[in-house]
N, C-alpha and C positions, 0 to 999 in steps of 0.2 A: 526354410520356406521361401525365401527370396530367390534362391537358386532354382527351386521348383517352379517358381513363377516366371522368371526372366532368363534362366540359364546361367551360363558361366559368368557373365558380368556381375551377377549377384555375389560372387566370391570377392569382388573388389570393393565391397561396401566400405571397408575401413582404409582403403588406399588414400594416403595423404592426410590421414587423421590419426590421432592418438586418443587414448582415454583422457589424457590431460585436457586437450582442447574440447573434447566432447562433454566432459563433466563441467568444465567452465561455461560452455555454451548452455548446457541444460540448466545449470543453476541460474544463469541470467534469464533464460526463458521462463523458468519457474517464478523468479522474483518479478519479472515484468508482467506476467499474467496475473500474479497475486495483486500487484499494484493496480492493474487495470480494473480488477474486480472490486477491490477496496475503494478505489476512486469512484466507481459507479454507485456503490452502496452509500458512500459519504455524500454524493450528490443528491441521492434520494432523501437521505436523512436531513441534509441541510434544507432541502425544499420544504420538508415538513416543519422543521424548526422555524424557518423564516415565515412560513404561512401561519403557524400558530402565534408567532410574535405579532404579526399584523392583526390577528383577531383579538389579541390581548392588550392592545395599545391603550385601553382605558381602565384596565384593572390594576390596582396598586397592591403591593406587598412589601413587607419589610425586607431590607437587605440585611445581611448578617456579617459580622466580623467575629471570629473566634466563638461562633455559636451564640453570640449576643446580638440582639436587635440593634441595628445601626440607624440607617436612614430609610425613608420610604423610596421605593423605585417602582417603575411600571413592570408588570409581569413580562411584557414584550422585551423590555430592556434586559431582564434576567435571562430570557431565552436567547436573545441575541449575543449575550456574553459567550454562551456555548457555541453559537454559530461562528463567532470569531475564532474560537479555539479550533473548531473542526475545519474551517476554511484554511487556517494555517497548516493543519495536518494534511489537507488535500494538496496544498502547495508544496509541502515537503515531499509528499509521495511523487508528485510530478517532477520535482527537481531530482530526486533519487532515480527516477525512471530515465531521465535524460542522461545521467552519468553512466548508468549500467547498459544502455542500449547500443552496445558495440559488440560485434561478433568475433569471438576468439577462434572460430574454425579456421584451420589452415596454419595455426601456430605450432602444430605438432606437439611434441613433448615439452620442448622449451625453445627450440631454435628454428621454427618454421618447417617448411617441407621443401624437398628438392624438386618435386613435381610442379609443373606450371598450373597451379590452382587459381581459379577465378574467385578470389576472396570477396570481391565486390558483389558478384552474382550470388554467392552463398549468403552474404549479409542481407542483401536485398530480398532474397527468397524467404528468409526467416523473419523479415520485418525489422531488421536492425537498421540504425542510421548509417552505419559504415562498419568496416572491419576494425578490429583493434589495431593500434599503431605499432605495438612492440610485443613480440612473441613471448619473451620472458615474463613481462608484466601480465600479458593476457592469460597465461595458464596458472599464474599464482595469485592474481588479484582477487581479494575477497572484500575490498573496501566497500563495495556496493552492498554486500550482504550485511556488513556491520551497520552501514548507514540505514539500510532497510529496517533492521531490527531496532535501531534507535528511533526511527520514525514510528514504528509500531509501538514502542514503549511510551512515547508521548501520546499517541492516540489512545492507548489503553489507560493512561493516567487521566486523560480528559473524559473518557467514557466512565471510568470509575468515579470521578468527581461528580459527574452528572447523575449517575445512579445513586450515589450516596445522598445527594441532595434530594432526589426524588423520594428515597426511602425516608429520610428525615421529615420532609414536607408532607408525607402521607401519614405520619404518626398522629395520635390524638393530641400530643403536645403542640404540634404545629398546625395540622389540619388544613393545609393549603391545597393539597392534591388528594383526589380520590382515584385510586387505581382500580381498574375493572377486576372483577373476581378471578378471571383466568390468569391474570398477571400477578396476583397477590396471594395465592394459596400455596401451602407447602406441599 
């Protein structure tokens, strides 16, 4: 299709590139885009949590340890505990993004390219901070993917903990929360 659109230069699409550096670049672009979307969702969620905490600054509830009543706390304090967790998750996502935001294009299969490629221009055009420094590392590095999955695991644990408490607190035994019907039917 590219050849049909621009002619013979379309045949040179892969010149100076290999599957290795393209896959490494695509994975970084995917992770970076996912982080950006998650970061925006977390920001919206945190805005709601903090707003609700401000509204609940005069309502008390029992805090629990091992499902046993412990000391009284303000509902806002309970909500802000989750805000703290999600703020840390947002920071971890931002840190992970910084480390992955380097462009592997031009690294070739493992040893770079013999053509005079403008790696800085490629990196800039794709929104990366800079090109990767070492071609061997660039095409084999998946540290950022493991780090991203680790951050997602912590985020999922925090979301699970919050959901579990909402479920417990909405039972007859606790009765602190009333969930709207659309959120609580089977």
